[in-house]
C-alpha positions as CSV (number, residue, x, y, z in Angstrom):
1,M,88.7,-67.9,78.1
2,D,89.0,-68.9,81.8
3,R,89.3,-67.1,85.2
4,D,93.1,-67.1,85.1
5,F,93.0,-65.6,81.6
6,I,90.5,-63.0,82.7
7,A,92.5,-62.0,85.7
8,R,95.9,-62.0,83.9
9,N,94.7,-59.8,81.0
10,Q,92.5,-57.4,83.1
11,I,89.5,-58.4,81.0
12,V,87.0,-56.9,83.5
13,E,88.7,-53.5,83.6
14,R,89.1,-53.4,79.8
15,Y,85.5,-54.4,79.3
16,L,84.1,-51.8,81.7
17,S,86.3,-49.0,80.1
18,G,85.2,-50.0,76.6
19,K,88.8,-50.9,75.6
20,L,88.2,-54.6,74.9
21,P,87.9,-55.6,71.2
22,V,84.5,-56.7,70.0
23,K,85.6,-60.4,69.8
24,G,87.0,-60.3,73.3
25,A,83.9,-58.6,74.7
26,T,81.7,-61.2,73.0
27,E,83.7,-64.1,74.5
28,F,83.7,-62.4,77.9
29,E,79.9,-62.0,77.9
30,R,79.5,-65.6,76.8
31,F,81.8,-66.8,79.6
32,C,79.8,-64.7,82.2
33,K,76.6,-66.2,80.9
34,E,77.9,-69.7,81.5
35,H,79.5,-68.8,84.8
36,P,77.3,-66.1,86.4
37,E,79.0,-66.6,89.8
38,L,82.0,-64.8,88.3
39,L,80.1,-61.5,88.6
40,D,80.0,-61.9,92.3
41,E,83.6,-62.9,92.5
42,I,84.8,-59.7,90.7
43,G,82.5,-57.6,92.7
44,L,80.5,-56.3,89.7
45,P,77.3,-55.4,91.6
46,D,79.3,-53.2,94.0
47,R,81.0,-51.5,91.1
48,V,77.7,-50.8,89.5
49,N,76.2,-49.4,92.7
50,A,79.2,-47.2,93.2
51,G,78.8,-45.9,89.6
52,L,75.2,-45.2,90.1
53,R,76.0,-43.3,93.3
54,L,78.5,-41.2,91.4
55,L,75.9,-40.4,88.7
56,E,73.4,-39.4,91.3
57,A,75.9,-37.2,93.1
58,S,76.9,-35.4,89.8
59,G,73.3,-34.8,88.9
60,K,73.6,-36.7,85.6
61,P,70.7,-39.0,84.5
62,E,71.0,-42.7,84.7
63,P,72.0,-44.4,81.4
64,W,68.6,-46.0,81.0
65,Q,66.7,-42.8,81.5
66,E,65.5,-40.9,78.4
67,P,67.3,-37.6,77.9
68,P,65.2,-34.5,78.5
69,P,63.4,-33.3,75.3
70,R,65.0,-30.6,73.2
71,F,63.3,-27.3,73.1
72,W,62.3,-27.8,69.5
73,H,60.4,-30.9,70.6
74,N,58.1,-28.8,72.7
75,P,54.5,-29.2,71.2
76,L,53.8,-25.5,71.9
77,L,56.8,-24.4,69.6
78,P,54.9,-24.8,66.3
79,I,52.0,-22.8,67.7
80,G,54.3,-20.0,68.8
81,L,56.0,-19.9,65.5
82,G,52.7,-19.8,63.7
83,V,51.5,-16.9,65.8
84,A,54.8,-15.0,65.1
85,V,54.6,-15.6,61.3
86,L,50.9,-14.4,61.4
87,I,51.9,-11.2,63.3
88,L,54.8,-10.6,60.8
89,L,52.3,-11.1,57.9
90,L,49.8,-8.7,59.3
91,T,52.5,-6.1,60.0
92,A,53.8,-6.4,56.4
93,V,50.3,-6.0,55.0
94,G,49.7,-3.0,57.2
95,L,52.9,-1.3,56.1
96,A,52.2,-2.0,52.4
97,R,48.7,-0.5,52.8
98,G,50.2,2.5,54.5
99,R,52.7,3.1,51.8
100,A,50.0,2.7,49.1
101,A,47.8,5.3,50.9
102,Q,50.8,7.7,51.3
103,G,51.6,7.3,47.6
104,R,47.9,8.1,46.6
105,T,48.0,11.2,48.9
106,I,51.2,12.5,47.4
107,A,49.9,11.9,43.8
108,A,46.7,13.7,44.7
109,L,48.6,16.6,46.2
110,N,50.9,16.9,43.2
111,E,47.9,16.8,40.9
112,Q,46.1,19.5,43.0
113,I,49.2,21.7,42.8
114,A,49.5,21.2,39.1
115,E,45.9,22.1,38.4
116,Q,45.6,24.9,40.9
117,P,45.2,28.3,39.1
118,L,47.4,31.2,40.1
119,E,45.7,34.3,41.4
120,P,47.3,37.7,40.7
121,A,49.2,39.0,43.7
122,T,47.7,42.2,45.0
123,S,50.7,43.1,47.2
124,T,54.4,42.4,47.5
125,R,56.1,41.7,50.8
126,T,59.8,41.5,51.4
127,I,60.7,39.1,54.2
128,R,64.1,38.5,55.6
129,V,64.5,35.1,57.2
130,L,67.5,33.6,59.1
131,P,67.3,29.8,58.5
132,S,68.2,27.5,61.3
133,R,71.4,25.5,61.0
134,E,70.4,23.2,63.9
135,G,67.8,21.2,62.1
136,A,64.3,21.3,60.6
137,S,61.3,22.6,62.5
138,S,57.6,22.2,61.8
139,S,56.8,25.6,63.3
140,P,56.8,28.3,60.5
141,A,59.2,31.2,60.9
142,V,56.8,33.4,58.9
143,V,53.3,33.1,57.3
144,I,52.6,34.6,53.9
145,G,49.4,35.1,52.0
146,G,45.9,35.6,53.4
147,E,42.5,36.4,51.9
148,E,44.3,37.9,48.9
149,A,47.2,36.4,47.0
150,Q,50.6,37.9,48.0
151,L,53.9,37.9,46.3
152,A,56.5,37.2,48.9
153,D,60.1,38.2,48.2
154,L,62.0,35.9,50.5
155,L,65.5,36.9,51.5
156,L,67.1,33.8,53.1
157,D,70.1,35.0,55.1
158,L,73.0,32.6,54.3
159,S,75.8,35.0,55.1
160,R,77.1,32.4,57.6
161,S,77.2,29.7,55.0
162,P,80.5,29.0,53.1
163,Y,78.7,28.0,49.9
164,Q,77.9,30.2,46.9
165,E,75.4,28.0,45.1
166,Y,72.5,26.1,46.7
167,R,69.7,23.6,46.1
168,V,66.4,24.3,47.8
169,T,63.9,21.5,48.4
170,I,60.3,22.4,49.3
171,D,58.2,19.8,51.1
172,R,54.7,20.3,52.4
173,I,55.0,19.1,56.0
174,D,53.5,15.6,56.6
175,Q,52.3,15.4,53.0
176,G,54.9,15.4,50.2
177,R,57.5,17.0,48.0
178,V,56.5,20.2,46.1
179,A,59.6,21.3,44.3
180,I,63.4,21.2,44.0
181,I,65.2,24.3,42.8
182,N,68.8,23.9,41.7
183,H,71.8,26.2,41.4
184,L,70.5,29.3,43.2
185,A,73.3,31.8,44.0
186,K,73.3,34.1,46.9
187,D,73.9,37.8,46.3
188,S,76.8,40.0,47.6
189,N,75.0,40.6,50.9
190,G,74.7,36.8,51.5
191,Y,71.0,36.6,50.7
192,L,69.4,33.8,48.7
193,R,66.4,35.5,47.0
194,M,63.2,33.6,46.2
195,A,59.9,35.2,45.0
196,I,56.8,33.1,45.7
197,N,53.1,33.8,44.8
198,S,51.2,32.6,47.9
199,S,48.4,31.2,45.6
200,A,50.9,28.8,44.0
201,L,50.8,26.6,47.1
202,G,48.0,25.3,49.1
203,P,47.4,26.4,52.7
204,G,49.7,24.8,55.2
205,N,53.3,24.7,56.4
206,Y,56.2,24.1,54.0
207,Q,59.7,23.0,54.9
208,F,62.5,24.6,52.9
209,T,65.7,22.4,53.0
210,I,68.7,24.4,51.9
211,E,71.7,22.5,50.7
212,G,75.1,24.0,49.7
213,L,76.6,22.8,46.4
214,T,80.3,21.8,46.4
215,W,82.5,22.5,43.5
216,R,81.6,19.1,42.2
217,G,77.9,19.9,42.5
218,D,77.3,17.6,45.4
219,P,74.6,18.8,47.8
220,V,75.5,19.2,51.5
221,P,72.8,20.0,54.1
222,D,73.2,23.6,55.3
223,S,70.1,25.0,56.9
224,W,66.3,24.8,57.2
225,V,63.3,27.1,57.5
226,A,59.6,26.5,57.6
227,I,57.2,28.9,55.8
228,G,53.4,29.0,56.4
229,I,50.9,29.7,53.5
230,A,47.5,31.1,54.4
231,H,44.6,31.5,52.0
């Protein structure tokens, strides 16, 4: 390899663009080492300076500079992840304890209802109620019972409903499920009749969820009414 060969075969341009084979690049580097004056002749320092100015103008780092660290190399990242995992753990433990406490409350309520003796009703009260079709409400539409047990003959007005048979679910508001009554049919006047001894339920508010039963027996939400029990 000599100067004429280098000029004729565009060795400098091919070397700088990375298109020179490994063997040719090695020979060209050896030749430059033996003839360093060639670098001045081909104007290599000027080319390097021009390239550095382009890098600076474009905002790119110089080749010998270390690239900026990735976000996962941040020493604070493990600490942040550890704190997040700890928060999730504490949240999961809190939710589990809450579910366990709610389960114990429901079990105790069911046991109390099962063991609660019925008192003989001293009076009968017929109550007509129009359930809401807009959604459940915690405010009782009517309160039954009192100092003495009362037999409430509830007439739930479902004349607006297209169904003939219903499922009624009774929940003690904010506590738990009390009962599910299936296949109740409304009478010719459109009333769904239910007779309740006020001593059968503890004092509080109860949500009656009324679902219509399709011809297949599938329940469809229809209406809701809240009933209060007083002792």
